[in-house]
GUPAPA-851710 format. One line per 3 residues: for each residue z, x, y of C-alpha. Coordinates in steps of 0.05 Angstrom, whole numbers, plus 5000, padded with zeros to 4 digits. Each point is the difference from the previous one (the first is absolute). Layout:
<recs>
Z/X/Y | ...
</recs>
This chain:
<recs>
3352/3725/3196 | 5019/5074/5003 | 5049/5032/4951
5050/5053/5018 | 5048/5043/4960 | 5058/4957/5024
4969/4939/4965 | 4998/5036/4933 | 5055/4993/4948
5026/5071/4988 | 5008/5021/4927 | 5061/5036/4973
4999/5076/5012 | 4972/5043/4944 | 5046/5060/4984
4940/5048/4988 | 5029/5041/4943 | 4967/5068/4984
4982/4976/4929 | 4983/4927/4996 | 5016/4963/4935
4979/4930/4982 | 5069/4967/4994 | 5017/5020/5071
4932/4977/5027 | 5003/4935/4960 | 5068/4985/5029
4973/5013/5070 | 4939/4955/4988 | 5043/4945/4972
5037/4998/5066 | 4936/4985/5039 | 4973/4932/5016
4950/4979/4945 | 4941/5003/5049 | 5018/5070/5024
5011/5022/4927 | 4930/4974/4982 | 4972/5036/5061
5030/5066/4975 | 4968/4987/4932 | 4933/4986/5032
5005/5063/5043 | 5002/5041/4935 | 4929/4977/4981
4959/5040/5050 | 5004/5074/5013 | 5014/4981/5073
4994/4937/5041 | 4990/4974/5071 | 5015/4931/5027
4933/4970/4978 | 5002/5029/4929 | 5071/4975/4990
4982/4931/5026 | 4939/4999/4953 | 5043/5018/4939
5054/4950/5020 | 4950/4943/5005 | 4965/5019/4934
5068/5005/4966 | 5009/4926/5019 | 4928/4983/4977
4978/4978/5071 | 4926/5000/5020 | 4968/5057/5037
5021/4988/5073 | 4954/4994/5059 | 5032/5060/5032
4971/5047/4947 | 4983/5066/5036 | 4935/5037/4997
4989/5075/5011 | 4984/4985/5074 | 5052/4947/5013
5075/4997/4985 | 5036/4934/4996 | 5039/4980/5062
5074/5000/4986 | 5007/4926/5016 | 4950/4982/4944
5043/5033/4946 | 5048/4954/4963 | 5067/4998/5034
5040/5012/4936 | 4958/5062/4982 | 5008/5028/5070
5075/4988/4997 | 5007/5033/4931 | 4956/5059/5021
5044/5015/5061 | 5062/4993/4956 | 4971/5050/4950
4985/5050/5055 | 5073/5000/5020 | 5028/5012/4930
5020/5069/4976 | 4955/4991/4939 | 4937/5010/5042
4972/5062/5034 | 4941/5010/5046 | 4936/5036/4979
4963/5054/5039 | 4939/4954/5008 | 5039/4944/5033
5021/4953/4944 | 5063/4989/4959 | 5020/5009/4928
5059/4995/4954 | 5037/5065/4987 | 4976/5036/4937
5061/4993/4955 | 5013/4927/5020 | 4926/4981/4990
4998/5032/4930 | 5063/4963/4979 | 4972/4933/5024
4934/5012/4964 | 5037/5017/4936 | 5053/4946/5001
4964/4943/5035 | 4925/5005/4994 | 4996/5032/4931
5031/4936/4974 | 4948/4957/5036 | 4935/5037/4989
4951/4940/5007 | 5027/4985/5070 | 5003/5074/5016
4926/5008/4982 | 4980/4939/5040 | 5035/5025/5063
4969/5069/4991 | 4932/4966/4995 | 5014/4965/5067
5025/5064/5031 | 4936/5034/4976 | 4957/4945/5032
5036/5010/5066 | 4991/5076/4996 | 4925/4992/4985
4990/4964/5066 | 5032/5059/5036 | 4965/5054/4959
4954/5024/5055 | 5059/5012/5047 | 5037/5067/5002
5064/5010/4962 | 5022/4989/4928 | 4958/4937/4985
4951/5032/4950 | 5058/5027/4958 | 5034/4932/5004
4937/4965/4974 | 4996/5045/4938 | 5075/4996/4988
5003/4924/5003 | 4936/4989/4960 | 5027/5043/4942
5067/4965/5000 | 4968/4931/5004 | 4948/5010/4945
5021/5061/4959 | 4954/4983/4941 | 4938/4991/5043
5013/5055/5052 | 5023/5056/4953 | 4929/5026/4985
4978/5002/5074 | 5067/5034/5016 | 4988/5050/4944
4930/5017/5026 | 5025/5009/5072 | 5058/5042/4975
4954/5046/4960 | 4954/5007/5060 | 5060/5017/5042
5019/5055/4950 | 4930/5028/4999 | 4992/5001/5076
5073/5017/5013 | 5013/4940/5044 | 5073/5018/5005
5017/4957/5061 | 4974/4936/4968 | 5036/5014/4934
5064/5020/5036 | 5000/4934/5039 | 4985/4954/4941
5036/5030/4940 | 5074/5003/5022 | 5005/4924/5014
4963/4986/4935 | 5048/5046/4964 | 5057/4960/5031
4970/4936/4972 | 4994/5033/4931 | 5072/5023/5003
5021/4929/5019 | 4961/4973/4940 | 4955/4959/5046
4939/5038/4974 | 4990/5021/4927 | 4947/5012/4948
4937/5041/5012 | 5009/4996/5075 | 5069/5031/4996
4973/5055/4955 | 4947/5018/5051 | 5052/4999/5056
5041/5050/4960 | 4938/5043/4992 | 4985/4999/5075
5073/5015/5017 | 4998/5060/4953 | 4937/5027/5034
5034/4991/5067 | 5062/5038/4977 | 4957/5056/4970
4962/5008/5066 | 5067/5011/5034 | 5022/5049/4945
5056/4952/4979 | 4990/5020/4927 | 5057/4965/4965
4988/4931/5032 | 4925/5010/4986 | 5013/5013/4926
5047/4940/4995 | 4948/4954/5032 | 4945/5024/4954
5045/4989/4940 | 5016/4929/5025 | 4925/4986/5006
4986/5026/4930 | 5058/4960/4970 | 4981/4935/5035
4988/4947/4946 | 4935/4975/5028 | 4971/5068/5022
4928/5007/4976 | 4975/5061/4964 | 4964/5028/5061
5065/4998/5040 | 5040/5031/4943 | 4950/5056/4990
4991/5016/5074 | 5075/5001/5013 | 5013/5043/4938
4949/5051/5024 | 5027/4998/5071 | 5070/5010/4973
4976/5060/4960 | 4973/5033/5064 | 5070/4993/5032
5027/5048/4946 | 4948/5053/5018 | 4995/5049/5059
5005/4994/5059 | 5049/4943/4986 | 5036/5028/4939
4993/5048/4942 | 5018/4959/4938 | 4935/5011/4965
5024/4974/4932 | 5018/4932/5030 | 4932/4996/5035
4964/5017/4935 | 5033/4943/4962 | 4982/4950/5054
4928/5023/5003 | 4994/4988/4925 | 5029/4930/5008
4950/4984/5057 | 4944/5028/4957 | 5016/4951/4945
5001/4941/5049 | 4933/5019/5031 | 4969/5008/4930
5025/4930/4982 | 4967/4971/5062 | 4936/5041/4992
5010/5025/5071 | 4961/5066/4999 | 5013/5018/5073
5075/4995/4990 | 4994/5038/4934 | 4963/5055/5038
5058/5004/5050 | 5048/5010/4941 | 4959/5058/4973
4994/5029/5070 | 5076/5000/5010 | 5010/5026/4928
4955/5059/5018 | 5041/5013/5063 | 5063/5000/4957
4969/5050/4951 | 4981/5044/5059 | 5072/4997/5026
5026/5020/4931 | 4952/5060/4999 | 4960/4972/4942
4933/5015/5031 | 4958/4988/4937 | 5027/4929/4993
4993/4988/5075 | 4926/5020/4999 | 4983/4956/4940
5039/4941/5030 | 4965/5006/5067 | 4933/4999/4963
5022/4939/4961 | 5023/4964/5064 | 4932/5014/5032
4963/4970/4940 | 5043/4938/5003 | 4989/4992/5076
4925/5005/4989 | 5003/4947/4946 | 5039/4955/5048
4951/5014/5057 | 5058/5027/5042 | 4959/5055/5034
5048/5016/5056 | 5058/5008/4951 | 4955/5045/4957
4987/5043/5062 | 5075/5006/5013 | 5010/5021/4927
4944/5052/5005 | 5032/5027/5063 | 5068/5009/4965
4967/5032/4940 | 4965/5049/5047 | 5068/5019/5030
5025/5015/4929 | 4940/5046/4989 | 5018/5036/5066
5071/5010/4974 | 4971/5031/4937 | 4952/5043/5041
4941/4964/4967 | 4961/4997/5065 | 4932/4982/4972
5027/4939/4964 | 5038/4981/5063 | 4936/5005/5041
4963/4955/4951 | 5054/4946/5002 | 5007/5004/5076
4925/4990/5006 | 5000/4941/4951 | 5057/4967/5038
4965/5011/5067 | 4936/4967/4975 | 5039/4939/4978
5034/4996/5068 | 4933/5002/5034 | 4969/4947/4954
5060/4953/5008 | 5000/5007/5075 | 5069/5031/5002
4978/5057/5044 | 4979/4976/5070 | 4937/4960/4983
4991/4982/5074 | 4984/5072/5019 | 4930/5023/5017
4963/5036/4943 | 5008/5068/5031 | 5074/4991/5008
5004/4978/4928 | 4963/5064/4981 | 5050/5039/5042
5058/4969/4962 | 4966/5017/4935 | 4991/5073/5022
5074/5003/5020 | 5022/4975/4932 | 4954/5049/4965
5031/5055/5042 | 5069/4977/4977 | 4978/5005/4927
4971/5070/5013 | 5065/5020/5033 | 5040/4980/4938
4951/5040/4957 | 5013/5061/5043 | 4928/5001/5028
5024/5011/5071 | 4932/5021/5030 | 4965/4940/4970
5056/4954/5026 | 4994/5031/5069 | 4925/4991/5002
5005/4926/4981 | 5054/4987/5052 | 4957/5031/5055
4942/4956/4979 | 5045/4938/5001 | 5024/5019/5071
4929/5003/5025 | 4987/4930/4974 | 5064/4973/5031
4981/5029/5067 | 4929/4972/4996 | 5025/4929/4992
5051/4998/5056 | 4953/4960/5046 | 4987/4946/4947
5071/4986/4975 | 5072/5013/5018 | 5019/5073/4992
5024/5012/4929 | 5064/5034/5021 | 5036/4997/4934
4941/5027/4960 | 4988/5057/5049 | 5074/5016/5000
5000/5002/4924 | 4939/5045/5001 | 5033/5049/5049
5064/4998/4958 | 4960/5019/4938 | 4969/5059/5037
5070/5022/5018 | 5021/4995/4927 | 4941/5043/4979
5019/5055/5050 | 5072/4994/4979 | 4980/5013/4928
4963/5062/5025 | 5063/5020/5039 | 4961/4999/5065
5060/4973/5039 | 4969/5000/5069 | 4938/4963/4978
5042/4950/4961 | 5044/4988/5060 | 4937/4988/5044
4971/4947/4953 | 5068/4967/4993 | 5003/4994/5077
4931/4966/4998 | 5025/4952/4947 | 5063/4986/5039
4959/4981/5061 | 4960/4948/4959 | 5063/4971/4968
5035/4994/5067 | 4940/4964/5032 | 4998/4951/4943
5077/4994/4996 | 4999/5016/4926 | 5075/5014/4996
5004/5012/4925 | 4942/5050/5000 | 5029/5035/5060
5066/5008/4965 | 4965/5030/4938 | 4961/5047/5045
5064/5024/5034 | 5026/5018/4931 | 4938/5043/4988
5008/5033/5068 | 5071/5017/4981 | 4974/5035/4938
4956/5043/5045 | 5059/5016/5045 | 5042/5020/4939
4944/5045/4975 | 5000/5034/5068 | 5076/5009/4996
5011/4952/5057 | 5056/4959/4969 | 5022/4970/5067
4932/4969/5012 | 4996/4975/4928 | 5067/4965/5006
4980/4968/5066 | 4935/4973/4970 | 5036/4974/4938
5051/4964/5044 | 4944/4968/5040 | 4965/4978/4935
5065/4971/4974 | 5008/4958/5064 | 4930/4972/4991
5014/4981/4928 | 5064/4966/5023 | 4960/4958/5049
4957/4978/4941 | 5061/4983/4958 | 4978/5052/4949
5069/5025/4981 | 4977/5039/4939 | 4949/5039/5040
5051/5012/5055 | 5050/5026/4949 | 4947/5045/4968
4987/5032/5069 | 5074/5011/5010 | 5003/5036/4933
4943/5045/5023 | 5037/5013/5065 | 5062/5018/4959
4959/5049/4959 | 4973/5032/5064 | 5069/5003/5033
5028/5031/4936 | 4946/5053/5001 | 5023/5017/5071
5073/5000/4976 | 5016/4945/5050 | 5056/4968/4959
5020/4946/5050 | 4930/4972/5005 | 4989/5006/4925
5062/4958/4986 | 4981/4948/5053 | 4929/4992/4972
5025/4994/4928 | 5049/4946/5021 | 4946/4963/5040
4953/5002/4941 | 5053/4974/4953 | 5018/4943/5048
4927/4979/5005 | 4991/5000/4924 | 5064/4958/4993
4970/4951/5051 | 4935/4996/4961 | 5035/4997/4932
4962/5060/4973 | 5050/5023/4948 | 4956/5056/4973
5000/5034/5068 | 5074/4988/5010 | 5011/5043/4938
4956/5054/5032 | 5040/4998/5064 | 5067/5004/4964
4974/5060/4960 | 4977/5035/5063 | 5065/4986/5036
5036/5032/4941 | 4955/5061/5006 | 5015/5004/5074
5075/4999/4991 | 4996/5049/4941 | 4962/5049/5044
5039/4993/5065 | 5070/4981/4979 | 5044/5005/4938
4963/4983/4935 | 5052/4947/4982 | 4979/4959/5062
4931/4992/4967 | 5027/4971/4936 | 5011/4928/5024
4928/4997/5025 | 4972/5025/4933 | 5044/4950/4962
4977/4944/5046 | 4928/5020/4989 | 5011/5002/4924
5032/4930/4999 | 4944/4969/5041 | 4945/5036/4960
5032/4977/4935 | 5003/4928/5025 | 4926/4998/5017
4977/5043/4942 | 4975/5056/5044 | 4994/5059/4952
4980/5050/5054 | 5060/4982/5042 | 5046/5004/4939
4972/5069/4982 | 5009/5028/5071 | 5071/4973/5007
5022/5023/4931 | 4975/5071/5008 | 5035/5006/5067
5065/4973/4971 | 4992/5049/4943 | 4992/5058/5049
5063/4979/5038 | 5038/4995/4934 | 4974/5069/4980
5026/5030/5065 | 5069/4971/4983 | 4995/5027/4928
5000/4929/4972 | 4951/5020/4946 | 5006/4937/4957
4981/4955/5059 | 4945/5047/5022 | 4971/5002/4929
5001/4924/4994 | 4965/4989/5068 | 4947/5053/4985
4984/4968/4932 | 4992/4931/5033 | 4958/5030/5057
4954/5035/4950 | 4989/4934/4964 | 4981/4966/5066
4952/5056/5021 | 4967/5004/4932 | 4988/4925/4998
4964/4999/5068 | 4979/5059/4994 | 5024/5042/5059
4992/5073/4983 | 5031/5029/5063 | 5062/4958/4990
5002/5023/4928 | 4995/5072/5025 | 5064/4991/5041
5034/4972/4937 | 4978/5062/4961 | 5029/5043/5056
5067/4965/4992 | 4996/5005/4923 | 4993/5075/5010
5064/5003/5040 | 5036/4960/4946 | 4976/5049/4947
5024/5058/5044 | 5068/4967/5007 | 5002/4993/4924
4989/5075/4995 | 4928/4997/4974 | 4960/5043/5048
4939/5000/4955 | 4997/4923/4997 | 5010/4997/5076
4941/5046/5011 | 4956/4956/4954 | 5018/4937/5041
4985/5037/5065 | 4934/5026/4976 | 4977/4930/4982
5023/4975/5069 | 4963/5057/5034 | 4935/4983/4964
5006/4927/5020 | 5013/5021/5072 | 4939/5045/5002
4956/4948/4966 | 5019/4944/5048 | 5007/5043/5063
5074/4984/5008 | 5019/5059/5043 | 5072/4979/5012
5012/4994/4926 | 4965/5067/4989 | 5046/5035/5049
5062/4967/4969 | 4980/5025/4930 | 4987/5070/5026
5068/5001/5034 | 5034/4978/4936 | 4965/5055/4960
5018/5052/5053 | 5073/4979/5003 | 5010/5004/4925
4963/5066/4997 | 5049/5028/5051 | 5059/4973/4960
4975/5040/4940 | 4980/5062/5041 | 4925/4992/4987
4982/5028/5068 | 4926/5008/4989 | 4991/4928/4978
5043/4976/5058 | 4959/5039/5050 | 4934/4971/4973
5026/4928/5002 | 5029/5008/5070 | 4935/5027/5027
4961/4940/4975 | 5054/4951/5023 | 5000/5031/5070
4924/4995/5004 | 5002/4926/4982 | 5058/4984/5048
4968/5037/5059 | 4932/4967/4988 | 5034/4931/5002
5046/5022/5058 | 5058/4974/4959 | 5062/5029/5033
5047/4969/4950 | 4966/5036/4942 | 4995/5064/5041
5076/5001/5012 | 5012/5003/4924 | 4943/5050/4990
5033/5048/5051 | 5068/4987/4967 | 4974/5024/4933
4964/5059/5032 | 5067/5020/5030 | 5034/4993/4933
4947/5044/4967 | 5008/5053/5055 | 5076/4999/4992
4995/5011/4925 | 4954/5059/5013 | 5050/5026/5053
4949/4993/5056 | 5051/4970/5048 | 4959/5005/5064
4942/4962/4968 | 5049/4948/4974 | 5030/4990/5070
4930/4991/5030 | 4982/4946/4949 | 5066/4965/5011
4985/4998/5074 | 4931/4970/4987 | 5030/4951/4951
5051/4976/5051 | 4946/4989/5052 | 4959/4958/4950
5062/4960/4979 | 5018/4985/5072 | 4929/4978/5015
4999/4955/4937 | 5071/4974/5014 | 5018/5017/4928
5077/5005/4994 | 4996/5016/4925 | 4956/5060/5013
5047/5023/5055 | 5060/4996/4953 | 4963/5042/4947
4980/5051/5053 | 5072/5007/5025 | 5023/5012/4928
4946/5053/4990 | 5020/5032/5066 | 5071/5007/4972
4974/5031/4936 | 4959/5049/5040 | 5062/5020/5041
5039/5009/4935 | 4944/5044/4971 | 5006/5043/5063
5076/5004/4989 | 5012/4964/5066 | 5055/4955/4973
5024/4971/5067 | 4930/4979/5019 | 4989/4971/4930
5063/4958/5006 | 4976/4972/5067 | 4931/4981/4973
5032/4971/4938 | 5046/4955/5040 | 4940/4972/5037
4962/4989/4936 | 5060/4966/4966 | 5008/4953/5060
4926/4982/4997 | 5001/4985/4926 | 5064/4958/5009
4965/4961/5055 | 4941/4987/4954 | 5048/4981/4944
4965/5048/4952 | 5052/5022/4949 | 4954/5052/4967
4991/5036/5066 | 5074/4996/5016 | 5017/5029/4931
4950/5057/5011 | 5038/5015/5065 | 5066/5001/4962
4972/5048/4948 | 4976/5047/5055 | 5067/4991/5035
5035/5021/4936 | 4956/5062/4996 | 5015/5018/5072
5075/4988/4990 | 4999/5044/4937 | 4965/5056/5036
5050/4996/5057 | 5058/5002/4951 | 5021/4927/5011
5008/4985/4926 | 5039/4935/5007 | 4946/4971/5046
4946/5023/4951 | 5034/4966/4941 | 5011/4936/5040
4928/4995/5022 | 4973/5016/4931 | 5045/4948/4969
4969/4947/5046 | 4930/5024/4979 | 5018/4997/4927
5028/4930/5007 | 4934/4978/5031 | 4959/5030/4943
5048/4969/4949 | 4991/4932/5034 | 4924/5003/4991
5008/5011/4925 | 5001/5076/4997 | 4931/5014/5028
4974/5069/4979 | 5010/5050/5057 | 4940/5040/5022
4988/5067/5033 | 5051/5041/5039 | 5054/4946/4996
5002/5005/4924 | 5002/5076/5003 | 5056/5001/5052
5043/4951/4959 | 4994/5045/4939 | 5015/5067/5034
5051/4981/5054 | 5031/4931/4992 | 5027/5012/4930
5031/5066/5023 | 5037/4965/5057 | 5037/4947/4962
4971/4982/4933 | 5048/4944/4985 | 4991/4964/5067
4925/5006/5000 | 4990/4978/4927 | 5046/4940/5011
</recs>
């Protein structure tokens, strides 16, 4: 007897709401025939079903014997052998709106409907639920050698049928999956298990381990908040064992550290909690992991002494636990710390110790022929020599390794990656020697090896090195092209952080070429990638750099939102470096607007951040700002002391940009107090630094001050020449603030030459530029000069009006002391014009 859709009783239509709630679904199910309703309940048991699986569940639900039609992996049951009722119900199910097809050919209940049925039907009948899962697992076992989702179904049903017995095997498989990064298997199994946990059909230790696995899956996808919540659920589970609690606590701690986050204090607390749990268990390997991460945290905080001692303690614990590979990892990280501290001999010793452990444990290619193993060893020794600065020794060992690699090509597959790495190291050596052509040649050899072996990640890294060579040869266009190519390769690998880092390098290169459009595009691309990956530390860096970009190329006030955004994010994740950078920039913007109270507060907070890290260059910029605050307070001696300290820091830490900024500040104040010899000396040094670094932005201000000095000495032709050079530099650097200052100086020069009409024209342009930049201090300086010009031209009413506006501005900023020629002019001219008006 054949069955058609016309023979089937049609259920009531399901309204398919966007958000399904149980009362609505229960009402719909109540309107179905009892047999169809039971069929819907049964369909919620498996992850998916076909006709045979449904028939098997239906018969077992009614306690019937195993039928003769039971299929085998090589034989499916003929349709006529299946029970008529089961076939009828299966076809009815397929034509309900509660069911959807799967990509592998079966059917399943929709996600929301299935979860509600599990929670409100099967969670109240767990014995029967487990029995039917056992039967579904038996059916899936007979299909396990076929393609599709059967292996996942077996593990799913076994755990739900016997949670007490199957939790330990599930835990072992899950831990193996973590260790070997079996993401596909975990991604297929955990979401349906998580659904069962949410529906209260699975609880206890099994549920805790499901939460743990789900957290790992979220962390792999950089879904940080769901990952943290899942780890916390696993830790808080009533029946979670100590091993699970300790492991999840430590994993949760890592999610608060870079590259995920920067909340070091939160991570530190969690590591201490995990440490106590591992001690209670006597689990030395886990305890070693705690000390290892604690050492990483100390290194992040800049506490190198604590980091060194903690790494050593972690290594001792690993040795006691017999965890040799973990001990090697710890030695490797300790060696990196020694490199940071320029303790290259200690780094070499730890690298060597780690390498010996890797060889003994078989972690480094044990299948290779002895000569190839020797070649690898020579290459690693060369790497250690390179870090020690013994470039000739490193080069000799690399050449010896390459001879061994070539000698074994007939016996084994060509070691493409190892040869590529050797060529790359030769390129690095020549790059250190600044032999750019030789470095480029070795990098081309390495690139050929990486391309043959399709080592995409290594090729992307190499393109970054080749871009460094192009930058050193002043070929910014080629460098940008190579960085773009490297970023595309990293995107193919899904390495968003690396892609973003390359975009930041491209932005730096484009900025050095004064290509503003590309700079902005690359900064936005980098920020977008970091947002995608959830790397909040680097988001702060991008916001700060976007602020710098807008401050340099547009009005300073357009940079303020970016700095405030960077400060908010850095404060949230406890990023002291980000807070320091954002605060000192906000302080500088406040200083330009004469908001001295805000500037002082930001500088004090920034100094606290930099001293805590420590970051001496950042502190130098704070000292520079403190000097300007002292100058605004009328204390030239204190200002000079701050600037001298900043200058010494800049020299000590090779911060050339800071050095030039300090020299310009000292030169400008020397000019304001007519110390021409001091100003000339400072300007010479500042010009040397700016020209060496090819910093057109700095050069524009250097030439501006040279012109001011020449004007004060009545050398007007020299002043005009420097203004011309300054304008060229400002145009090249796209620096509107420098252009405004140059226009104002041009007006002053015309006034000094008694060319009042020309001075008025230049002044109008300068005033318009300052208004566009929304810089009140500059606009007021224009008004003061306008008042002088009006007085000299006999326009007394205009002079008084403009001076009144200037005085109102200075009154609004709490009567700042007036410096230089402005103070002198007020005393000798303004009082004589209209004493009552001016003093009011």
